PDB file with one MODEL, atoms N, CA, C and O in Angstrom:
MODEL        1
ATOM      1  N   MET A   1     -11.024  19.547   4.411  1.00  0.00           N
ATOM      2  CA  MET A   1     -11.058  18.931   3.081  1.00  0.00           C
ATOM      3  C   MET A   1      -9.665  18.423   2.688  1.00  0.00           C
ATOM      4  O   MET A   1      -9.510  17.294   2.224  1.00  0.00           O
ATOM      5  N   TYR A   2      -8.679  19.264   2.879  1.00  0.00           N
ATOM      6  CA  TYR A   2      -7.319  18.839   2.514  1.00  0.00           C
ATOM      7  C   TYR A   2      -6.868  17.656   3.377  1.00  0.00           C
ATOM      8  O   TYR A   2      -6.232  16.721   2.892  1.00  0.00           O
ATOM      9  N   TYR A   3      -7.208  17.720   4.646  1.00  0.00           N
ATOM     10  CA  TYR A   3      -6.831  16.626   5.544  1.00  0.00           C
ATOM     11  C   TYR A   3      -7.443  15.306   5.071  1.00  0.00           C
ATOM     12  O   TYR A   3      -6.788  14.264   5.103  1.00  0.00           O
ATOM     13  N   TYR A   4      -8.689  15.359   4.636  1.00  0.00           N
ATOM     14  CA  TYR A   4      -9.369  14.163   4.134  1.00  0.00           C
ATOM     15  C   TYR A   4      -8.662  13.623   2.899  1.00  0.00           C
ATOM     16  O   TYR A   4      -8.488  12.412   2.757  1.00  0.00           O
ATOM     17  N   LEU A   5      -8.255  14.515   2.009  1.00  0.00           N
ATOM     18  CA  LEU A   5      -7.573  14.120   0.775  1.00  0.00           C
ATOM     19  C   LEU A   5      -6.224  13.474   1.102  1.00  0.00           C
ATOM     20  O   LEU A   5      -5.859  12.448   0.527  1.00  0.00           O
ATOM     21  N   ILE A   6      -5.497  14.084   2.026  1.00  0.00           N
ATOM     22  CA  ILE A   6      -4.189  13.538   2.420  1.00  0.00           C
ATOM     23  C   ILE A   6      -4.370  12.159   3.050  1.00  0.00           C
ATOM     24  O   ILE A   6      -3.573  11.251   2.814  1.00  0.00           O
ATOM     25  N   ASN A   7      -5.418  12.009   3.850  1.00  0.00           N
ATOM     26  CA  ASN A   7      -5.691  10.725   4.494  1.00  0.00           C
ATOM     27  C   ASN A   7      -5.927   9.638   3.450  1.00  0.00           C
ATOM     28  O   ASN A   7      -5.437   8.518   3.593  1.00  0.00           O
ATOM     29  N   ILE A   8      -6.673   9.967   2.409  1.00  0.00           N
ATOM     30  CA  ILE A   8      -6.950   9.012   1.330  1.00  0.00           C
ATOM     31  C   ILE A   8      -5.653   8.643   0.612  1.00  0.00           C
ATOM     32  O   ILE A   8      -5.423   7.475   0.298  1.00  0.00           O
ATOM     33  N   MET A   9      -4.818   9.630   0.356  1.00  0.00           N
ATOM     34  CA  MET A   9      -3.544   9.370  -0.334  1.00  0.00           C
ATOM     35  C   MET A   9      -2.656   8.455   0.494  1.00  0.00           C
ATOM     36  O   MET A   9      -2.035   7.533  -0.035  1.00  0.00           O
ATOM     37  N   ILE A  10      -2.600   8.715   1.795  1.00  0.00           N
ATOM     38  CA  ILE A  10      -1.777   7.883   2.682  1.00  0.00           C
ATOM     39  C   ILE A  10      -2.319   6.452   2.712  1.00  0.00           C
ATOM     40  O   ILE A  10      -1.548   5.494   2.662  1.00  0.00           O
ATOM     41  N   ASP A  11      -3.625   6.311   2.791  1.00  0.00           N
ATOM     42  CA  ASP A  11      -4.244   4.984   2.819  1.00  0.00           C
ATOM     43  C   ASP A  11      -3.930   4.223   1.534  1.00  0.00           C
ATOM     44  O   ASP A  11      -3.606   3.036   1.569  1.00  0.00           O
ATOM     45  N   PHE A  12      -4.028   4.914   0.404  1.00  0.00           N
ATOM     46  CA  PHE A  12      -3.729   4.288  -0.881  1.00  0.00           C
ATOM     47  C   PHE A  12      -2.267   3.853  -0.941  1.00  0.00           C
ATOM     48  O   PHE A  12      -1.961   2.761  -1.418  1.00  0.00           O
ATOM     49  N   PHE A  13      -1.368   4.706  -0.457  1.00  0.00           N
ATOM     50  CA  PHE A  13       0.063   4.394  -0.457  1.00  0.00           C
ATOM     51  C   PHE A  13       0.354   3.165   0.407  1.00  0.00           C
ATOM     52  O   PHE A  13       1.117   2.284   0.011  1.00  0.00           O
ATOM     53  N   VAL A  14      -0.259   3.117   1.582  1.00  0.00           N
ATOM     54  CA  VAL A  14      -0.045   1.984   2.498  1.00  0.00           C
ATOM     55  C   VAL A  14      -0.556   0.690   1.867  1.00  0.00           C
ATOM     56  O   VAL A  14       0.092  -0.353   1.953  1.00  0.00           O
ATOM     57  N   ARG A  15      -1.725   0.772   1.231  1.00  0.00           N
ATOM     58  CA  ARG A  15      -2.288  -0.437   0.594  1.00  0.00           C
ATOM     59  C   ARG A  15      -1.383  -0.935  -0.523  1.00  0.00           C
ATOM     60  O   ARG A  15      -1.134  -2.135  -0.631  1.00  0.00           O
ATOM     61  N   SER A  16      -0.893  -0.025  -1.351  1.00  0.00           N
ATOM     62  CA  SER A  16      -0.012  -0.412  -2.458  1.00  0.00           C
ATOM     63  C   SER A  16       1.278  -1.006  -1.906  1.00  0.00           C
ATOM     64  O   SER A  16       1.817  -1.961  -2.466  1.00  0.00           O
ATOM     65  N   LEU A  17       1.773  -0.440  -0.808  1.00  0.00           N
ATOM     66  CA  LEU A  17       3.002  -0.943  -0.198  1.00  0.00           C
ATOM     67  C   LEU A  17       2.775  -2.367   0.319  1.00  0.00           C
ATOM     68  O   LEU A  17       3.624  -3.238   0.125  1.00  0.00           O
ATOM     69  N   LYS A  18       1.644  -2.607   0.972  1.00  0.00           N
ATOM     70  CA  LYS A  18       1.321  -3.951   1.476  1.00  0.00           C
ATOM     71  C   LYS A  18       1.222  -4.946   0.323  1.00  0.00           C
ATOM     72  O   LYS A  18       1.713  -6.070   0.428  1.00  0.00           O
ATOM     73  N   ILE A  19       0.595  -4.541  -0.764  1.00  0.00           N
ATOM     74  CA  ILE A  19       0.450  -5.418  -1.929  1.00  0.00           C
ATOM     75  C   ILE A  19       1.829  -5.765  -2.487  1.00  0.00           C
ATOM     76  O   ILE A  19       2.080  -6.907  -2.871  1.00  0.00           O
ATOM     77  N   LYS A  20       2.717  -4.778  -2.530  1.00  0.00           N
ATOM     78  CA  LYS A  20       4.075  -5.028  -3.037  1.00  0.00           C
ATOM     79  C   LYS A  20       4.800  -6.023  -2.144  1.00  0.00           C
ATOM     80  O   LYS A  20       5.445  -6.949  -2.634  1.00  0.00           O
ATOM     81  N   VAL A  21       4.694  -5.832  -0.840  1.00  0.00           N
ATOM     82  CA  VAL A  21       5.366  -6.727   0.116  1.00  0.00           C
ATOM     83  C   VAL A  21       4.820  -8.145  -0.021  1.00  0.00           C
ATOM     84  O   VAL A  21       5.588  -9.107  -0.029  1.00  0.00           O
ATOM     85  N   ILE A  22       3.506  -8.280  -0.128  1.00  0.00           N
ATOM     86  CA  ILE A  22       2.878  -9.599  -0.257  1.00  0.00           C
ATOM     87  C   ILE A  22       3.326 -10.272  -1.556  1.00  0.00           C
ATOM     88  O   ILE A  22       3.634 -11.464  -1.566  1.00  0.00           O
ATOM     89  N   SER A  23       3.360  -9.511  -2.642  1.00  0.00           N
ATOM     90  CA  SER A  23       3.755 -10.085  -3.935  1.00  0.00           C
ATOM     91  C   SER A  23       5.216 -10.517  -3.901  1.00  0.00           C
ATOM     92  O   SER A  23       5.559 -11.572  -4.434  1.00  0.00           O
ATOM     93  N   THR A  24       6.083  -9.713  -3.280  1.00  0.00           N
ATOM     94  CA  THR A  24       7.498 -10.080  -3.216  1.00  0.00           C
ATOM     95  C   THR A  24       7.683 -11.320  -2.349  1.00  0.00           C
ATOM     96  O   THR A  24       8.498 -12.181  -2.680  1.00  0.00           O
ATOM     97  N   SER A  25       6.951 -11.427  -1.257  1.00  0.00           N
ATOM     98  CA  SER A  25       7.059 -12.592  -0.383  1.00  0.00           C
ATOM     99  C   SER A  25       6.583 -13.845  -1.122  1.00  0.00           C
ATOM    100  O   SER A  25       7.154 -14.923  -0.958  1.00  0.00           O
ATOM    101  N   PHE A  26       5.542 -13.697  -1.928  1.00  0.00           N
ATOM    102  CA  PHE A  26       5.049 -14.826  -2.711  1.00  0.00           C
ATOM    103  C   PHE A  26       6.104 -15.267  -3.722  1.00  0.00           C
ATOM    104  O   PHE A  26       6.313 -16.462  -3.929  1.00  0.00           O
ATOM    105  N   LYS A  27       6.763 -14.300  -4.348  1.00  0.00           N
ATOM    106  CA  LYS A  27       7.789 -14.625  -5.349  1.00  0.00           C
ATOM    107  C   LYS A  27       8.947 -15.376  -4.703  1.00  0.00           C
ATOM    108  O   LYS A  27       9.479 -16.319  -5.288  1.00  0.00           O
ATOM    109  N   THR A  28       9.339 -14.964  -3.501  1.00  0.00           N
ATOM    110  CA  THR A  28      10.453 -15.632  -2.837  1.00  0.00           C
ATOM    111  C   THR A  28      10.039 -17.032  -2.371  1.00  0.00           C
ATOM    112  O   THR A  28      10.863 -17.946  -2.350  1.00  0.00           O
ATOM    113  N   LYS A  29       8.782 -17.198  -2.004  1.00  0.00           N
ATOM    114  CA  LYS A  29       8.314 -18.507  -1.539  1.00  0.00           C
ATOM    115  C   LYS A  29       8.247 -19.509  -2.692  1.00  0.00           C
ATOM    116  O   LYS A  29       8.645 -20.664  -2.541  1.00  0.00           O
ATOM    117  N   PHE A  30       7.741 -19.059  -3.845  1.00  0.00           N
ATOM    118  CA  PHE A  30       7.545 -19.991  -4.956  1.00  0.00           C
ATOM    119  C   PHE A  30       8.598 -19.802  -6.044  1.00  0.00           C
ATOM    120  O   PHE A  30       8.578 -20.508  -7.052  1.00  0.00           O
TER     121      PHE A  30
ENDMDL
END
């Protein structure tokens, strides 16, 4: 159960990080 919860947290963190990188790249482009 704990492993599943940690996996979800890591996935959420990675997704938020990707969104931040994409948004920053868009800002630098435009």
